[in-house]
C-alpha positions as CSV (number, residue, x, y, z in Angstrom):
1,Q,27.0,12.5,12.3
2,V,24.6,10.2,10.1
3,Q,22.0,7.9,11.4
4,L,21.3,5.0,8.9
5,V,18.1,3.0,9.5
6,E,17.5,-0.5,7.6
7,S,14.0,-1.6,6.7
8,G,12.3,-4.2,4.2
9,G,13.7,-7.5,5.7
10,G,11.7,-10.6,6.5
11,L,11.2,-14.3,5.7
12,V,10.7,-15.2,2.4
13,Q,10.7,-18.2,0.1
14,A,13.5,-19.4,-2.1
15,G,13.2,-17.9,-5.4
16,G,11.3,-14.6,-4.2
17,S,12.6,-11.1,-3.7
18,L,12.6,-8.5,-1.4
19,R,13.8,-4.7,-1.3
20,L,15.9,-3.5,1.6
21,S,15.8,0.5,1.7
22,C,18.1,2.3,4.3
23,A,16.8,5.7,5.3
24,A,19.8,8.4,6.4
25,S,19.1,11.4,8.6
26,G,21.1,13.7,10.1
27,R,22.9,14.9,6.8
28,T,23.0,14.4,3.3
29,I,24.6,11.2,2.0
30,S,24.8,12.3,-1.6
31,T,28.4,12.8,-1.5
32,Y,29.0,9.4,0.4
33,N,29.7,6.1,-1.0
34,M,27.2,3.5,0.4
35,G,27.4,-0.1,0.9
36,W,25.3,-3.1,1.9
37,F,26.9,-6.0,4.0
38,R,25.7,-9.0,5.5
39,Q,26.3,-11.3,8.5
40,A,25.3,-14.8,8.7
41,P,25.2,-16.6,12.1
42,G,28.8,-17.6,13.1
43,K,30.3,-15.9,10.3
44,E,32.0,-12.6,9.2
45,R,30.4,-9.5,8.1
46,E,30.7,-9.7,4.2
47,F,30.5,-7.0,1.4
48,V,27.2,-7.5,-0.8
49,A,27.1,-4.2,-2.8
50,G,28.2,-0.8,-3.3
51,I,27.3,2.4,-5.0
52,S,29.7,5.4,-5.5
53,R,28.7,8.9,-4.7
54,F,28.3,10.6,-8.2
55,P,28.2,9.6,-10.9
56,S,26.5,6.4,-9.3
57,N,28.7,3.7,-10.2
58,S,27.8,0.1,-8.4
59,Q,30.1,-2.6,-7.5
60,Y,28.6,-6.2,-6.5
61,A,30.1,-9.4,-4.3
62,D,30.4,-12.7,-7.4
63,F,27.7,-14.5,-5.2
64,V,25.1,-11.8,-5.9
65,K,25.8,-10.7,-9.1
66,G,22.8,-10.5,-11.7
67,R,20.5,-11.4,-8.5
68,F,21.0,-8.0,-6.5
69,T,20.8,-4.3,-7.2
70,I,21.7,-1.2,-5.6
71,S,20.4,2.0,-6.1
72,R,20.0,5.6,-4.3
73,D,17.5,8.5,-4.3
74,N,20.0,11.4,-3.0
75,A,16.4,13.6,-2.9
76,K,15.1,10.9,-0.5
77,N,18.4,10.2,1.4
78,I,17.9,6.6,1.0
79,V,19.5,3.7,-0.6
80,Y,18.0,0.5,-1.7
81,L,19.1,-3.2,-2.4
82,Q,16.4,-4.9,-4.7
83,M,17.2,-8.4,-4.2
84,N,15.6,-11.5,-6.6
85,T,16.1,-15.0,-7.0
86,L,16.6,-15.4,-3.2
87,T,18.0,-18.4,-1.8
88,P,18.7,-20.1,1.5
89,E,22.4,-19.0,1.6
90,D,21.1,-15.3,1.4
91,T,20.1,-15.6,4.8
92,A,21.6,-13.1,7.3
93,V,21.1,-9.8,8.9
94,Y,21.9,-7.2,6.2
95,Y,23.5,-3.9,7.1
96,C,23.8,-0.5,5.4
97,A,27.0,1.3,6.0
98,A,28.0,5.0,4.7
99,D,31.7,6.0,3.7
100,P,32.1,10.0,4.3
101,E,35.7,9.6,2.7
102,S,36.0,11.2,-0.9
103,R,37.0,7.9,-2.6
104,F,36.9,7.2,-6.3
105,S,34.2,3.9,-5.7
106,S,32.7,2.5,-3.0
107,S,34.9,-0.1,-0.8
108,R,34.4,-3.4,-0.5
109,F,36.3,-3.2,3.2
110,V,33.9,-3.2,6.5
111,A,36.6,-0.8,8.0
112,E,36.2,1.8,5.4
113,Y,32.9,2.5,6.1
114,E,32.4,5.1,9.5
115,Y,28.6,4.4,9.7
116,W,26.1,1.7,10.2
117,G,22.6,0.9,10.6
118,Q,21.2,-1.3,13.2
119,G,20.9,-4.3,10.3
120,T,17.3,-6.0,9.2
121,Q,16.9,-9.2,9.1
122,V,16.4,-11.6,5.9
123,A,15.4,-15.1,6.2
124,V,14.8,-17.2,3.1
125,S,13.3,-21.0,3.1
126,S,13.7,-23.5,1.1
């Protein structure tokens, strides 16, 4: 069993930056593909970024390419999401997720992630 706890959310002005952290406990996540998703009010949860087990290959949703960077520190059991040039459209609850299956790369699909954090709110003002 893996527990995930997100942190780092908050209120920021458009054009600003935030770094989200996802701390895992219970077992190591070094062999898990990890993902960040987000959910805005009235919308479905959507893929933001994913990073594979090893070597750490990453992929991004088109709407964050060039602005967000996902990374992982396996020694600390933490996954990060660096978010730059934020816009009001990025306002959402951001969730960290872990996929324990031995997939070649991270998945973009909510259903393929077994473990989820409680989410952290990101609000971007214009």
